[in-house]
Backbone as JSON, one array per atom type, in Angstrom:
{
  "sequence": "XXXXXXXXXXXXXXXXXXXXXXXXXXXXXXXXXXXXXXXXXXXXXXXXXXXXXXXXXXXXXXXXXXXXXXXXXXXXXXXXXXXXXXXXXXXXXXXXXXXXXXXXXXXXXXXXXXXXXXXXXXXXXXXXXXXXXXXXXXXXXXXXXXXXXXXXXXXXXXXXXXXXXXXXXXXXXXXXXXXXXXXXXXXXXXXXXXXXXXXXXXXXXXXXXXXXXXXXXXXXXXXXXXXXXXXXXXXXXXXXXXXXXXXXXXXXXXXXXXXXXXXXXXXXXXXXXX",
  "N": [[100.89, 94.71, 81.14], [99.14, 92.48, 83.24], [100.38, 91.82, 86.44], [101.53, 88.9, 88.22], [101.64, 86.6, 91.02], [103.41, 84.38, 90.55], [105.04, 85.72, 88.68], [106.5, 87.54, 90.31], [107.84, 85.75, 91.96], [109.4, 84.48, 90.07], [111.01, 86.63, 89.36], [112.56, 86.89, 91.67], [114.08, 84.53, 91.51], [115.51, 85.12, 89.25], [117.06, 87.17, 90.07], [116.05, 89.74, 89.91], [114.72, 92.87, 90.96], [111.77, 93.62, 92.83], [109.19, 96.1, 92.79], [107.34, 97.97, 95.04], [104.85, 100.24, 95.64], [103.29, 102.3, 98.03], [100.03, 103.46, 98.21], [97.2, 105.65, 98.64], [95.01, 106.71, 97.39], [92.95, 107.15, 94.45], [94.15, 108.66, 92.31], [96.96, 108.72, 92.89], [97.4, 106.0, 92.95], [96.88, 105.31, 90.31], [98.95, 106.65, 88.99], [101.21, 105.38, 90.14], [100.81, 102.79, 89.22], [101.01, 103.13, 86.44], [103.63, 103.9, 86.38], [105.01, 101.61, 86.6], [104.93, 99.9, 88.82], [105.19, 96.8, 90.58], [103.67, 95.93, 92.65], [101.0, 97.54, 94.23], [100.34, 98.9, 97.28], [97.97, 99.21, 99.86], [98.52, 100.82, 102.64], [98.44, 100.67, 106.28], [99.41, 102.99, 107.15], [97.98, 105.04, 106.13], [96.27, 106.13, 108.0], [97.79, 107.85, 109.66], [99.02, 109.5, 107.73], [97.1, 110.43, 105.88], [94.82, 111.07, 107.33], [95.72, 112.1, 109.7], [96.01, 110.67, 112.11], [97.43, 109.93, 115.31], [98.63, 107.57, 115.89], [99.5, 104.6, 114.19], [97.99, 102.38, 114.79], [95.4, 103.16, 115.17], [93.82, 103.07, 112.93], [90.9, 101.84, 111.31], [89.19, 98.83, 110.22], [87.08, 99.29, 108.38], [87.79, 101.82, 107.44], [90.18, 101.27, 106.07], [89.13, 99.54, 104.14], [87.53, 101.27, 102.61], [89.51, 102.95, 101.5], [90.97, 101.04, 100.05], [89.13, 100.32, 98.07], [89.08, 102.66, 96.51], [91.75, 102.79, 95.62], [91.89, 100.41, 94.19], [90.45, 101.05, 91.89], [92.27, 102.53, 90.51], [94.35, 100.86, 89.87], [95.63, 98.72, 87.49], [97.55, 97.03, 86.24], [99.44, 96.28, 88.19], [99.8, 94.15, 91.12], [97.42, 94.28, 93.74], [97.67, 95.02, 97.08], [96.55, 94.92, 100.48], [96.78, 96.18, 103.74], [96.05, 94.57, 106.86], [94.29, 96.03, 109.55], [95.12, 96.48, 113.04], [93.75, 93.86, 114.87], [91.75, 91.97, 113.42], [93.47, 89.76, 112.75], [94.59, 89.12, 115.23], [92.39, 88.38, 116.69], [91.39, 86.11, 115.59], [89.81, 86.41, 113.33], [90.68, 86.53, 110.74], [90.19, 85.31, 108.21], [87.51, 86.0, 107.61], [87.76, 88.79, 107.49], [89.6, 89.07, 105.38], [88.16, 87.99, 103.25], [86.21, 89.93, 102.89], [87.84, 92.06, 102.01], [88.73, 91.02, 99.58], [86.31, 90.47, 98.17], [84.82, 92.92, 98.31], [86.63, 95.0, 97.8], [88.34, 94.03, 95.92], [91.03, 93.19, 96.26], [94.27, 91.69, 95.67], [96.09, 90.54, 97.35], [96.53, 90.04, 100.87], [98.0, 91.86, 103.47], [99.7, 91.06, 106.35], [100.59, 92.11, 109.49], [102.82, 90.95, 111.94], [102.37, 88.28, 111.47], [103.88, 85.99, 111.89], [103.42, 85.09, 114.42], [101.0, 83.95, 114.2], [100.65, 81.53, 112.59], [98.66, 79.68, 112.02], [96.53, 81.2, 111.13], [97.53, 82.22, 108.76], [97.72, 79.82, 107.35], [94.99, 79.19, 107.22], [94.0, 81.26, 105.62], [95.38, 80.69, 103.28], [94.24, 78.22, 102.62], [91.73, 79.15, 102.02], [92.21, 80.29, 99.65], [93.34, 82.82, 99.47], [95.94, 84.92, 98.87], [98.8, 85.6, 100.93], [100.66, 88.28, 102.14], [103.15, 88.55, 104.16], [104.11, 90.39, 106.96], [106.9, 91.18, 108.95], [109.41, 91.75, 111.53], [110.63, 94.91, 112.75], [107.93, 96.62, 113.49], [104.87, 98.65, 113.67], [103.18, 97.09, 115.24], [104.8, 95.25, 116.48], [106.91, 96.47, 117.72], [107.05, 97.02, 120.49], [107.39, 94.48, 121.52], [110.0, 93.92, 120.78], [111.32, 95.89, 122.06], [111.69, 98.43, 120.9], [111.18, 101.79, 120.08], [108.61, 102.78, 118.0], [108.51, 105.22, 116.68], [111.11, 105.78, 116.21], [111.85, 103.76, 114.63], [112.58, 103.79, 111.95], [115.25, 104.34, 111.9], [116.32, 102.21, 113.08], [117.61, 98.83, 113.26], [117.1, 95.33, 112.87], [118.62, 93.54, 115.4], [121.79, 91.91, 114.97], [122.16, 89.63, 116.49], [119.69, 88.47, 116.47], [119.36, 87.02, 114.21], [118.95, 84.22, 113.76], [116.42, 83.88, 114.92], [114.74, 85.43, 113.26], [115.15, 84.27, 110.77], [113.99, 81.8, 111.3], [111.35, 82.67, 111.68], [110.73, 83.58, 109.09], [110.91, 81.18, 107.61], [108.88, 79.76, 108.85], [106.64, 81.26, 108.11], [106.69, 80.96, 105.33], [106.29, 78.19, 105.16], [103.71, 78.11, 106.17], [102.29, 79.11, 104.1], [102.53, 81.72, 103.09], [103.04, 84.0, 100.39], [104.61, 86.15, 99.83], [107.04, 88.13, 101.59], [107.36, 90.8, 103.91], [109.91, 92.33, 105.23], [110.64, 94.31, 107.73], [112.91, 96.9, 108.59], [115.23, 95.35, 108.26], [118.09, 95.27, 107.96], [121.64, 94.91, 107.04], [122.75, 92.46, 107.77], [120.93, 90.56, 108.97], [118.96, 90.7, 107.03], [119.99, 89.65, 104.42], [120.37, 87.01, 105.26], [117.78, 86.08, 105.75], [116.62, 86.39, 103.2], [118.04, 84.49, 101.72], [117.23, 82.2, 102.98], [114.66, 81.49, 102.28], [112.35, 80.66, 99.6], [110.5, 82.37, 98.6], [109.75, 85.78, 97.57], [111.34, 88.46, 99.34], [110.58, 91.51, 100.52], [111.11, 94.96, 101.53], [110.69, 97.94, 103.5], [111.43, 100.55, 105.43], [114.76, 100.43, 106.58], [115.48, 98.66, 104.66], [117.31, 97.4, 101.78], [119.76, 96.78, 99.14], [120.14, 94.12, 99.57], [117.72, 92.86, 99.75], [114.86, 91.33, 98.03], [113.33, 93.21, 96.84], [111.83, 96.5, 97.1], [109.76, 98.49, 99.25], [107.96, 101.44, 99.17], [106.37, 104.39, 100.33], [104.45, 106.18, 98.04], [104.04, 108.92, 98.28], [106.15, 109.61, 99.96], [108.38, 109.02, 98.39], [108.06, 111.01, 96.55], [108.33, 113.3, 97.99], [106.15, 114.51, 99.31], [104.97, 115.97, 101.78], [104.19, 117.89, 104.58], [106.27, 118.51, 106.33], [108.52, 118.6, 104.76], [108.63, 121.06, 103.63], [110.37, 122.83, 104.83], [112.71, 121.41, 105.08], [115.29, 119.89, 103.18], [114.28, 117.33, 101.23], [115.11, 113.84, 101.17], [114.46, 112.62, 98.55], [112.8, 111.81, 95.41], [111.63, 113.93, 94.27], [110.17, 117.16, 95.06], [107.38, 117.56, 96.0], [105.99, 118.85, 97.98], [107.03, 121.45, 98.14], [106.41, 122.37, 95.54], [103.6, 122.18, 95.64], [103.04, 123.96, 97.73], [104.02, 126.44, 96.72], [102.44, 126.67, 94.42], [99.79, 126.78, 95.49], [100.01, 129.02, 97.15], [100.45, 131.03, 95.27], [98.03, 130.86, 93.88], [96.28, 131.64, 95.94], [97.07, 134.32, 96.26], [96.29, 135.37, 93.77], [93.52, 135.01, 93.88], [92.85, 136.74, 95.99], [93.56, 139.12, 94.81], [91.69, 139.36, 92.9], [92.06, 138.2, 90.44], [91.18, 136.11, 87.8], [91.46, 132.61, 87.29], [91.87, 130.33, 84.8], [91.85, 127.16, 83.5], [94.46, 126.82, 84.34], [95.76, 129.04, 83.38], [96.48, 132.29, 84.07], [94.31, 135.05, 83.88], [95.04, 138.24, 83.14], [94.57, 141.42, 84.86], [92.48, 143.42, 86.87], [89.84, 143.64, 86.26], [88.83, 141.21, 85.66], [86.97, 139.74, 87.47], [86.38, 137.33, 90.1]],
  "CA": [[100.41, 93.35, 81.37], [98.82, 92.23, 84.64], [101.38, 91.07, 87.19], [101.05, 87.75, 88.97], [102.56, 86.16, 92.06], [104.52, 83.67, 89.92], [105.96, 86.69, 88.08], [107.39, 88.05, 91.35], [108.7, 84.65, 92.4], [110.37, 84.31, 89.0], [111.96, 87.74, 89.46], [113.53, 86.55, 92.73], [115.01, 83.52, 91.0], [116.36, 85.75, 88.23], [117.83, 88.25, 90.69], [115.45, 91.03, 89.56], [114.08, 93.5, 92.11], [110.36, 93.99, 92.74], [108.87, 97.46, 93.24], [106.03, 98.12, 95.67], [104.53, 101.58, 96.09], [102.12, 102.44, 98.9], [99.16, 104.55, 97.75], [95.96, 105.73, 99.42], [93.92, 107.34, 96.63], [92.85, 106.73, 93.06], [95.1, 109.33, 91.43], [98.32, 108.24, 93.13], [97.44, 104.59, 92.54], [96.96, 105.27, 88.84], [100.3, 107.07, 88.61], [102.14, 104.33, 90.54], [100.58, 101.66, 88.32], [101.58, 103.46, 85.13], [105.07, 104.04, 86.54], [105.6, 100.28, 86.51], [104.95, 99.16, 90.08], [104.77, 95.41, 90.55], [102.65, 95.86, 93.69], [100.53, 98.78, 94.88], [99.89, 98.47, 98.59], [97.22, 100.13, 100.71], [99.13, 100.66, 103.94], [97.74, 101.25, 107.42], [99.97, 104.33, 107.33], [97.0, 106.02, 105.68], [95.68, 106.8, 109.16], [98.65, 108.96, 110.08], [99.41, 110.38, 106.64], [95.96, 111.03, 105.19], [93.81, 111.54, 108.28], [96.34, 112.74, 110.84], [96.02, 109.9, 113.35], [98.7, 109.99, 116.02], [99.16, 106.22, 116.03], [99.01, 103.78, 113.08], [97.07, 101.34, 115.26], [94.06, 103.72, 115.28], [93.06, 102.85, 111.71], [89.88, 100.79, 111.42], [89.03, 97.98, 109.04], [86.2, 99.95, 107.4], [88.54, 102.9, 106.81], [91.07, 100.65, 105.09], [88.31, 99.01, 103.06], [87.16, 102.4, 101.77], [90.7, 103.36, 100.74], [91.3, 99.96, 99.11], [88.22, 100.42, 96.94], [89.53, 103.77, 95.66], [93.01, 102.42, 95.0], [91.59, 99.37, 93.21], [89.99, 101.67, 90.64], [93.41, 103.1, 89.81], [95.38, 99.85, 89.61], [95.24, 97.8, 86.42], [98.59, 96.04, 85.92], [100.12, 95.82, 89.4], [99.03, 93.45, 92.14], [96.93, 95.17, 94.79], [97.76, 94.48, 98.43], [95.96, 95.79, 101.5], [97.12, 95.83, 105.11], [95.06, 94.39, 107.91], [94.5, 96.84, 110.74], [95.27, 95.67, 114.24], [92.48, 93.32, 115.35], [91.23, 90.72, 112.82], [94.43, 88.66, 112.86], [94.79, 88.77, 116.63], [91.16, 87.86, 117.28], [90.95, 84.91, 114.88], [88.82, 86.73, 112.3], [91.44, 86.9, 109.55], [89.55, 84.85, 106.97], [86.33, 86.84, 107.37], [88.2, 90.12, 107.08], [90.22, 88.97, 104.07], [87.1, 87.77, 102.26], [85.61, 91.24, 102.61], [88.77, 92.84, 101.19], [88.75, 90.44, 98.24], [85.01, 90.61, 97.5], [84.32, 94.29, 98.25], [87.63, 95.93, 97.28], [89.06, 93.42, 94.81], [92.47, 93.09, 96.48], [94.9, 90.45, 95.23], [96.86, 90.03, 98.48], [96.32, 90.72, 102.15], [99.27, 92.0, 104.18], [99.47, 90.83, 107.77], [101.69, 92.45, 110.39], [102.89, 90.03, 113.07], [101.81, 86.99, 111.05], [104.69, 84.87, 112.36], [102.83, 84.61, 115.67], [99.69, 83.36, 113.9], [100.77, 80.71, 111.37], [97.4, 78.99, 111.73], [95.7, 82.11, 110.35], [98.11, 82.22, 107.41], [97.29, 78.57, 106.73], [93.55, 79.27, 106.95], [93.84, 82.15, 104.47], [95.87, 79.94, 102.12], [93.19, 77.24, 102.27], [90.62, 79.9, 101.44], [92.61, 80.79, 98.33], [93.68, 84.24, 99.57], [97.39, 85.04, 99.03], [99.22, 86.35, 102.1], [101.89, 89.07, 102.14], [103.37, 88.53, 105.61], [105.04, 91.41, 107.43], [107.53, 90.92, 110.24], [110.51, 92.67, 111.8], [110.25, 96.0, 113.66], [106.73, 97.23, 112.92], [104.06, 99.28, 114.72], [102.54, 96.11, 116.12], [105.78, 94.38, 117.15], [108.03, 97.24, 118.26], [107.14, 96.84, 121.94], [107.92, 93.13, 121.76], [111.45, 93.93, 120.61], [111.88, 96.98, 122.83], [112.08, 99.52, 120.01], [110.14, 102.8, 119.87], [108.32, 102.78, 116.55], [108.81, 106.54, 116.12], [112.51, 105.77, 115.82], [112.11, 102.48, 113.97], [113.19, 103.95, 110.64], [116.69, 104.39, 112.07], [116.73, 100.99, 113.78], [117.78, 97.61, 112.49], [116.99, 94.12, 113.66], [119.97, 93.2, 115.89], [122.41, 90.75, 114.34], [122.0, 88.46, 117.35], [118.36, 87.9, 116.26], [119.31, 86.44, 112.87], [118.33, 82.9, 113.77], [115.0, 84.02, 115.23], [113.99, 85.93, 112.12], [115.19, 83.23, 109.74], [112.96, 80.83, 111.68], [110.04, 83.27, 111.4], [110.53, 83.58, 107.64], [110.65, 79.81, 107.19], [107.56, 79.38, 109.37], [105.64, 81.93, 107.29], [106.68, 80.29, 104.02], [105.66, 76.88, 105.33], [102.29, 78.31, 106.41], [101.64, 79.43, 102.83], [102.74, 83.09, 102.63], [103.62, 84.06, 99.05], [105.57, 87.24, 99.87], [107.38, 88.59, 102.93], [107.77, 92.19, 104.08], [110.82, 92.32, 106.38], [110.84, 95.72, 108.07], [114.14, 97.2, 109.33], [115.97, 94.09, 108.22], [119.52, 95.46, 108.15], [122.48, 94.21, 106.07], [123.18, 91.15, 108.24], [119.78, 89.68, 109.09], [118.23, 90.72, 105.77], [120.46, 88.64, 103.46], [120.16, 85.66, 105.79], [116.38, 85.74, 105.54], [116.41, 86.27, 101.75], [118.63, 83.24, 101.26], [116.63, 81.06, 103.68], [113.33, 81.17, 101.75], [112.25, 80.72, 98.14], [109.55, 83.42, 98.22], [110.37, 87.11, 97.6], [111.39, 89.22, 100.59], [110.67, 92.94, 100.26], [111.19, 95.73, 102.75], [110.63, 99.4, 103.43], [112.44, 101.07, 106.33], [115.84, 99.51, 106.89], [115.74, 97.76, 103.55], [118.48, 97.71, 100.98], [119.96, 95.93, 97.97], [120.16, 92.7, 99.94], [116.36, 92.33, 99.66], [114.37, 91.02, 96.68], [112.6, 94.36, 96.34], [111.64, 97.57, 98.08], [108.44, 99.08, 99.43], [108.06, 102.83, 99.58], [105.18, 105.21, 100.14], [104.59, 107.03, 96.86], [104.17, 110.31, 98.71], [107.49, 109.81, 100.51], [109.31, 109.05, 97.26], [107.85, 112.26, 95.83], [108.53, 114.45, 98.87], [104.86, 115.17, 99.53], [104.72, 115.97, 103.21], [104.36, 119.27, 105.06], [107.57, 118.68, 107.01], [109.57, 118.82, 103.78], [108.64, 122.45, 103.18], [111.52, 123.51, 105.4], [113.89, 120.57, 105.0], [115.57, 119.32, 101.86], [113.92, 115.92, 101.35], [115.9, 112.81, 100.49], [113.42, 112.02, 97.73], [112.99, 111.94, 93.97], [110.98, 115.18, 93.9], [109.74, 117.91, 96.24], [106.01, 117.96, 95.73], [105.55, 119.78, 99.03], [107.41, 122.81, 97.73], [105.61, 122.72, 94.36], [102.22, 122.4, 96.07], [103.0, 125.19, 98.53], [104.19, 127.61, 95.85], [101.27, 126.79, 93.56], [98.62, 127.23, 96.26], [100.25, 130.39, 97.61], [100.21, 131.9, 94.11], [96.58, 130.85, 93.66], [95.66, 132.47, 96.98], [97.33, 135.74, 95.95], [95.46, 135.75, 92.63], [92.13, 135.12, 94.33], [92.73, 137.96, 96.78], [93.7, 140.26, 93.91], [90.58, 139.36, 91.96], [92.45, 137.68, 89.13], [90.56, 134.84, 87.5], [92.37, 131.58, 86.81], [91.1, 129.37, 84.01], [92.68, 126.16, 82.82], [95.84, 126.97, 84.74], [96.33, 130.25, 82.81], [95.94, 133.47, 84.74], [93.82, 136.13, 83.04], [95.5, 139.47, 83.83], [93.64, 142.53, 84.96], [91.56, 143.38, 88.0], [88.46, 143.61, 85.81], [88.4, 139.82, 85.57], [86.61, 139.38, 88.84], [85.88, 135.99, 90.34]],
  "C": [[100.22, 93.13, 82.87], [99.89, 91.36, 85.29], [100.72, 89.9, 87.91], [102.07, 87.4, 90.05], [103.69, 85.32, 91.48], [105.52, 84.6, 89.22], [106.97, 87.18, 89.11], [108.34, 86.96, 91.84], [109.76, 84.35, 91.34], [111.41, 85.41, 89.0], [112.99, 87.47, 90.54], [114.55, 85.55, 92.2], [115.99, 84.11, 89.99], [117.22, 86.87, 88.79], [117.31, 89.64, 90.34], [114.67, 91.57, 90.76], [112.62, 93.84, 91.83], [110.14, 95.37, 93.34], [107.46, 97.48, 93.8], [105.87, 99.55, 96.14], [103.27, 101.55, 96.96], [101.33, 103.65, 98.43], [97.85, 104.49, 98.51], [94.81, 106.39, 98.67], [94.01, 106.93, 95.17], [93.94, 107.34, 92.2], [96.53, 108.82, 91.63], [98.46, 106.76, 92.73], [97.6, 104.47, 91.03], [98.37, 105.62, 88.37], [101.31, 105.98, 88.93], [102.03, 103.13, 89.6], [101.22, 101.92, 86.96], [103.09, 103.59, 85.18], [105.78, 102.69, 86.57], [105.7, 99.51, 87.8], [104.54, 97.71, 89.85], [103.64, 95.18, 91.55], [102.28, 97.28, 94.09], [99.87, 98.34, 96.18], [99.11, 99.58, 99.3], [97.72, 99.9, 102.13], [98.29, 101.24, 105.06], [98.32, 102.6, 107.81], [99.03, 105.41, 106.83], [96.41, 106.78, 106.85], [96.47, 108.01, 109.59], [98.85, 109.98, 108.96], [98.25, 111.07, 105.93], [94.98, 111.67, 106.15], [94.39, 112.11, 109.57], [96.25, 111.99, 112.15], [97.39, 109.96, 114.0], [99.38, 108.63, 116.12], [98.62, 105.36, 114.89], [98.03, 102.7, 113.5], [95.63, 101.85, 115.35], [93.2, 103.42, 114.06], [92.08, 101.69, 111.89], [89.8, 99.98, 110.12], [88.18, 98.68, 107.98], [86.9, 101.11, 106.71], [89.48, 102.34, 105.74], [90.3, 100.1, 103.89], [87.92, 100.12, 102.09], [88.33, 102.85, 100.89], [91.05, 102.31, 99.68], [90.4, 100.01, 97.88], [88.66, 101.51, 95.97], [90.8, 103.4, 94.91], [92.8, 101.36, 93.93], [91.2, 99.97, 91.86], [91.14, 102.26, 89.84], [94.46, 102.1, 89.4], [94.87, 98.85, 88.57], [96.26, 96.69, 86.2], [99.26, 95.47, 87.17], [99.2, 94.94, 90.25], [98.61, 94.44, 93.21], [96.95, 94.44, 96.13], [97.1, 95.45, 99.4], [96.34, 95.26, 102.89], [95.87, 95.45, 105.91], [95.32, 95.43, 108.99], [94.71, 95.91, 111.94], [93.89, 95.17, 114.68], [92.07, 92.01, 114.73], [92.18, 89.54, 112.96], [94.52, 88.17, 114.3], [93.56, 88.14, 117.26], [90.62, 86.63, 116.55], [89.92, 85.16, 113.8], [89.49, 87.07, 110.96], [90.74, 86.5, 108.26], [88.34, 85.71, 106.63], [86.74, 88.22, 106.86], [88.79, 90.09, 105.67], [89.18, 88.77, 102.97], [86.43, 89.09, 101.9], [86.53, 92.08, 101.72], [88.8, 92.33, 99.75], [87.44, 90.72, 97.51], [84.6, 92.07, 97.3], [85.31, 95.27, 97.64], [88.45, 95.35, 96.14], [90.56, 93.31, 95.01], [92.98, 91.72, 96.03], [95.64, 89.75, 96.37], [96.4, 90.72, 99.74], [97.64, 90.71, 102.89], [99.02, 91.97, 105.67], [100.72, 91.17, 108.56], [101.66, 91.49, 111.58], [102.41, 88.63, 112.75], [102.6, 85.81, 111.57], [104.15, 84.29, 113.66], [101.49, 83.91, 115.45], [99.76, 82.51, 112.64], [99.49, 79.98, 111.01], [96.45, 79.88, 110.92], [96.22, 82.22, 108.92], [97.68, 80.97, 106.66], [95.82, 78.61, 106.36], [93.29, 80.15, 105.73], [94.29, 81.44, 103.19], [94.84, 78.91, 101.66], [92.0, 77.91, 101.61], [90.97, 80.51, 100.09], [92.99, 82.25, 98.32], [95.18, 84.37, 99.82], [97.75, 85.98, 100.19], [100.6, 86.99, 101.86], [102.19, 89.3, 103.62], [104.46, 89.51, 106.02], [105.6, 91.03, 108.8], [108.75, 91.81, 110.37], [110.07, 93.7, 112.83], [109.12, 96.79, 113.0], [105.93, 97.9, 114.03], [103.5, 98.28, 115.73], [103.53, 95.23, 116.87], [106.9, 95.15, 117.84], [108.17, 97.07, 119.77], [107.74, 95.49, 122.29], [109.45, 93.11, 121.7], [112.12, 95.11, 121.33], [112.37, 98.15, 122.01], [110.92, 100.5, 119.89], [109.87, 102.92, 118.38], [108.63, 104.13, 115.92], [110.26, 106.63, 115.65], [112.85, 104.54, 114.99], [112.79, 102.65, 112.63], [114.7, 104.07, 110.73], [117.22, 103.12, 112.72], [116.93, 99.85, 112.79], [117.59, 96.43, 113.43], [118.4, 93.74, 114.11], [120.5, 91.92, 115.25], [122.2, 89.48, 115.15], [120.65, 87.78, 117.15], [118.23, 87.23, 114.89], [118.59, 85.11, 112.86], [116.83, 82.99, 114.02], [114.21, 84.46, 114.0], [114.07, 85.0, 110.91], [114.13, 82.17, 110.03], [111.57, 81.38, 111.38], [109.74, 83.23, 109.9], [110.2, 82.19, 107.13], [109.26, 79.35, 107.64], [106.45, 80.01, 108.53], [105.55, 81.29, 105.9], [105.99, 78.94, 104.12], [104.16, 77.0, 105.53], [101.54, 78.71, 105.15], [101.81, 80.86, 102.35], [103.43, 83.08, 101.28], [104.65, 85.17, 98.92], [105.84, 87.58, 101.32], [107.76, 90.07, 102.87], [108.59, 92.24, 105.37], [111.22, 93.75, 106.67], [112.06, 95.91, 108.95], [115.06, 95.98, 109.41], [117.46, 94.25, 108.51], [120.35, 94.56, 107.25], [123.01, 92.86, 106.53], [122.01, 90.18, 108.26], [119.03, 89.59, 107.76], [118.7, 89.67, 104.77], [120.24, 87.22, 103.95], [118.74, 85.19, 105.56], [116.11, 85.51, 104.05], [116.89, 84.91, 101.25], [117.94, 82.01, 101.86], [115.3, 80.62, 103.09], [113.32, 81.31, 100.24], [111.28, 81.79, 97.67], [110.22, 84.79, 98.32], [110.26, 87.78, 98.96], [111.61, 90.68, 100.24], [110.79, 93.67, 101.58], [111.11, 97.21, 102.49], [111.76, 99.98, 104.25], [113.5, 100.01, 106.62], [116.15, 98.52, 105.79], [116.97, 98.17, 102.78], [118.63, 96.72, 99.84], [120.03, 94.44, 98.29], [118.78, 92.05, 99.86], [115.97, 92.07, 98.21], [113.59, 92.18, 96.08], [112.38, 95.36, 97.46], [110.19, 98.04, 98.07], [108.64, 100.53, 99.85], [106.74, 103.54, 99.35], [105.42, 106.12, 98.94], [104.78, 108.48, 97.27], [105.55, 110.6, 99.29], [108.52, 109.89, 99.39], [109.25, 110.39, 96.53], [108.03, 113.5, 96.71], [107.25, 115.23, 99.13], [104.48, 115.05, 100.99], [105.04, 117.37, 103.73], [105.72, 119.5, 105.69], [108.69, 118.98, 106.03], [109.54, 120.22, 103.17], [109.91, 123.16, 103.64], [112.81, 122.71, 105.32], [114.06, 120.06, 103.58], [115.29, 117.82, 101.92], [114.88, 115.01, 100.6], [114.94, 112.0, 99.64], [113.73, 112.24, 96.26], [112.3, 113.19, 93.42], [110.7, 115.94, 95.19], [108.35, 118.46, 95.97], [105.48, 118.93, 96.78], [105.83, 121.21, 98.63], [106.58, 123.25, 96.53], [104.17, 123.03, 94.75], [102.09, 123.7, 96.85], [103.07, 126.42, 97.63], [102.98, 127.8, 94.94], [100.05, 127.32, 94.3], [98.79, 128.66, 96.77], [100.02, 131.39, 96.48], [98.71, 131.98, 93.81], [95.88, 131.74, 94.68], [95.87, 133.95, 96.71], [96.46, 136.21, 94.79], [94.0, 135.92, 93.03], [91.92, 136.42, 95.1], [92.81, 139.21, 95.92], [92.58, 140.33, 92.88], [90.94, 138.91, 90.57], [91.85, 136.31, 88.92], [91.62, 133.88, 86.97], [91.53, 130.56, 86.07], [92.07, 128.44, 83.29], [94.15, 126.3, 83.15], [96.5, 128.21, 84.18], [95.67, 131.45, 83.46], [95.5, 134.5, 83.7], [94.17, 137.44, 83.71], [94.4, 140.52, 83.89], [92.64, 142.38, 86.06], [90.11, 143.33, 87.56], [87.94, 142.19, 85.7], [88.1, 139.31, 86.96], [86.1, 137.95, 88.94], [84.42, 136.06, 90.75]]
}
């Protein structure tokens, strides 16, 4: 059954956790949707993870739009969210950009990093009928503001002394019309304070925990699909990197030996030339 924003808000009231998986292609989106995700999110992390960008801020709007279109085709029951790249929000073009994501890619929500500094844009999007998933905390776009290196942000937490500041940000975003919050690197002190201060669901990825209303995780990270995990034991639910490596290495050996592979079943014998 198709999820709705009231469904997620009802889950918060009932104490039920929401699940958000980040996906960047049709196949992973389809799997995440069938696995029961409440939200499938197209993250700006696609730049680093799919295309090898060195900085998440390098992703462009058109690149995200292309990915969102592919993910939309794989998502049927979950809500589809898409990140804004750095630029449209900061330059006052949020509504125009969001309209394109809704009309051309069919997204249900737009996710804005640093939205607490632009409540007028959140209000404008709300007036335009476009739901806002507002991200705040230690993020690629705000790490310098808080003096945290983003490369180390996954081990960082919002300092306890900043509790009042982030509670105020959460309330400001809710008042501006945001329907969901993504509190990154919240920590066990500031996180619960924010969750209790607002009536809308508060999810989080890095630095999140059971104190939040739900969790966000890259599907590939949950599955251990990353070249770095070939040599390290991943803290994940699978090790797709190892499976992919072993499968491709075996395929390469068969090709070099002239063994044909059909339907996943190797045909023995050197006479079966490719």
